[in-house]
N, C-alpha and C positions, 0 to 999 in steps of 0.2 A: 294700294302705293303710299298713300299718307299714313303709316302707323311706321315705317323706316324712317330712322332716324338718319338725316342729311350732315349734321354738323351737334358737336357735341362739346361744350366747356365745363372743366371739372374745377374750382378751386383755383381759378382764374386771377393770377395778380399783376399789376404793374407798378413798379414805384419806381418816380425817379427822384435824384439825389438832385436839391435846390440850395445846399449849402454844406459846411464843411458837416454838421452835424443834423441835417434837417433833411427830410425825407418826403415826399410828396405821394399818399396813396391814390392814386389815380385810380386803380381800379383793385378791389378789394375782396380775394374769396369767393367770385363768382362763379355760379354753377346754372346751366341752364342745356335744354336741348330744342333742335329745332328738325322737328321731321320735312320728307320731302312733300314738296307740293306745298307747303304752310308758310304763310308769314307772320311773323313774331314780331310785334311793334316793340321800343322801347323809347320808354317818355320819362323825362324829370329835368330838372332845372339846369341851368346852366352851369358846366363846373361839374355836374355830376359824375361823370365819366364814358356818358355815351359815347362820343365821338372816338376816346382812348380804346372803349370793349370792341368796339367795331373793328378799330383797326388792330388790335392783338389779335382779334379772332380771324383778320386776314391776312396774321405775318405780317406786315406792314411796318409793325414794334413787337420786337422780341419779349416775347414774356419772360414777367421775374419769378414765375413758379407757377404749376398749375399744367392741366394737358388742352390739348385742342386737337379734338379726334373727326377726323371728315370721311365720310364714309368707311366709316372703320378704321380707318388708317390713322394712326399719332403723328399727324406733322410737326409736334410743340419743338423736335430739337433739330427737325429735320434741314442740311445745308441747303443755303438759298439757290444754289447750282442744279439743286436734285427737286426743286420744286416745281418747276416746269409744269408739271401734270396739274397741280393745285390751284397756281397760278389760271389755270385756263379752264378748268371749272368753277371758281369762286373771284368775281368779280367786283371792281366798285363803283360805286357812281359818288360821286363825291360831292360838298356842302356847296362850296364856289363854282359855280359854270367860267367865271372870270378866271378863276386862278388856274384851273384842273385842266385848261386848252393851250397849247405852246403856242402863243401869237405867229411864230414864226411858220410854221405848216398851216399847211391847205386843211378843208375838211375831211377831201378824202388822204391825205395823209396820216391825219389822224384817226381818224377809223380803220386805215391799214397796217397799220402799223402793226397792231397785234396779229393783225392777219398776216403780217410778213415774219414775225417772229416766231410763230406757232406752223409756221410753214403750211399754212392753209388752202390756199390759190394763189396765184401767177396769173398775169397776163390780161386775157380778157375774163375769163370767170373772177381773178380779183374785181375788176372792175365793176363786173354785173352783182357781187358780192355787198359792193359799199353803196351802190347804187342803188338794192334794195332793203339793206338797212336803212338807208335818209326814207324811202317810202315806209320803212315797218312804222318810223316815231314820226311822223309824218313831217317828212320836209321833201323836199325836190333834188332827182338826180344834178340839177347844174351847179346845186349849191354844193357839191363835192370839191369847187375850183375855188369856192372863198376863201376870204381868213376867216378865223372865230371874230376879229371885232365887226364884223358886218352883220352881227347876228345881234336879237335880243338877248335879255338873260333866259327865256323861257325858250328859245330855239336855241340855246348854246346846250343847256343841259339836256334836250331831246338829242344833241352832238354827241354828247358824254353818254347817254343811255344807249344809242347804237356803236361807241366803241366799246363798251361792256357787253353789248349782245356780240360782237365781233367772231367771238371767238367759241360761240353756242356755249356758253355758261349753263351749268346744274345751278347755282348760288348766287343770289348777290346781297351784298349789301351795302345799304342805299343811305349815307349819313346826312343827313335832315337837309333830304334833295330838293325842297322846297321854301326853305329856309330866306334864301334869299332872294326869292321872286316876288311878283308882284300877287297880290290873292287872288284877281280876276286869273292867273294862268296856272295857279299852284294846283286848283283842279283839276286841270288841264294835264297838267305832268302824274299826277294819283293816277285819274282814271287811266291812263296812258299804262302805268307800272300794273297798274290791276289786272288788266287786258292783257298786256303780255305774260304777266304770271300764271294767268288761266292759261291761255291760249299755248302756253311754252312749257306749263308746270313749273316753275321756275320756284325756288326756294328761296326765300326772303327774308331779313334782318331789316326793318326799316325804321330807321331812328329819326325822330320828331319831335318839337315842341307844341303843335296843334292837335289837341288830342280829338278834335273831331274829326281829323283824316286819318290818325292811325287808327281811330272806330272805326271808321270808312274802309280799310283795307286790311286790316290784321284779321289774322284768326285767336290769335294769343296777345295777352300784352305783359310785359315785363316792366316794374315803377323803378326806378336806380334814386340812390338819394347818397350824395356821399362815398362813390366807387362801390356801393354793395345793391344787391337786388332785396328791396324791401317787399315786394307781394310779383307774383305773376298769377296768371289766371286765364281762361278762356275771356274773348273780347269781352264781350255781353257780361258775364258776370263780375268783368273789373268795374263796369261802367255802372252796371246795377246796383252790384252791394261792395262796395270797394271795403275793405277790412283795416288794413293800417292806417294808423291816423294821419301818415303825410298821403298817403294816396288821398285818401279823403277831402282832404285839406287841397291837391291839386285839383281835382277833379268841382269841386266846390268855385276854384278860379278860371275854369273853365268858362267863358259867359257862352249864355243862350239866346240864337239870333229872336229871341221874342221878347220884345222890353215888357210886358204884362208879366209873363213867369219871370225875368228874371229882378225883374223891383223886388218880387214876393220871397222868391227862395232863400234858404237858409246858406249862410257862407261860415266859413269855419275860419275866423281869425286865428292866425299865427304871431306870436310875441317872443323874443329874443333874438339872438345872434346865431348867423349860418354855422356852425364849429368850422375848424379847419382843419383842409387835407394834409395838413403837415404835421407830422408828427401829431396825429389826434390822438385824444385821451379815450382812458377804455370806461365801456359803457355805449349804450346806443347813438350811434351818432344824430338821430333827430331829438336826443334826450332836453338837449336845451328849448328846442322851440314847440315839444311834444303838450296840448292841453290837456292831457292826460297820461302824465309821468309820473312813476313811481319813484321809490329808493331801488331798487332794483335795477331800474335802468339803468342809473350812474354808475354800477357796479362793474353791470355783467353784458356783454353783445347778445343780443338774440339772435337763435338759426332760424333759418329759412324751415318753415314745417309745413307739412296738407294737414289743412284746414277742413276742409271737404275736398272729394271728389276732382283732381287737376286744379283747385284752387292752395296756391301758397302763401303763406307771408310769416314775416320776420315780426314780431310783439308779442311781449311778455302777456299783451292785454290774452293772449289765445294759448296761452302756454300751461 
């Protein structure tokens, strides 16, 4: 099952016009695939395009160009009214559990809405399904009658997860589901997602800032910088031997919870300014900050190449 491809994106681009002659390149030629029952982690600095990539892949944003293939079917240009089957199979868990839940609806109504839209259950069966989903994410049946403001951030995120699971999806895109939660709650939510993924055989795109959490839950990791994937590899491989200079800097910036190790380990200093994603100049997007920049980096944009089995990197150091 793991060898079958659940989602594939090819040369995916999403541009936003931000002025008369200015275009913001949020996602710029990204290609990857996610196999069935696999978790692909997506990491990178704020503004690198992670969230936009997830929303375009879910067809919440229309792609500027490229292809989105789900279960072997190209859904790139399918009209919204014909995407009901796709909406059921692929669900999203959003970053902000405060904004993603309608404050005027009870928890039962929030979880029950997708059940109603897809006509999966009614009457007593619908109520039982809602109670089952609440129990699945660690909440109680009586919580169905409460409103979102009566819950903590962690509980609200669990409600969002229950809503995503209500239609028995095959694929979930989790867009920074722990970034707005307390540290003590983050591990609980990640462990919940990990358990649900294993028990239900789900495929995941897990978008996050926290590299340690991504390492814990992901089978492979894709690193993004200013709209492009600069490295993608199995989780342990990319953490053990990061190849792209940006990936190395990103890993070095991740603190280790041991003061003795943290005090003596090497860091990768970065200087220079982050390039603007609006009308970006030619060449590598990371050239202005890279400690190993060469002349070619300012002229040409490196392409993603497979350096070793399953380990892809975009850098002239490996050309």
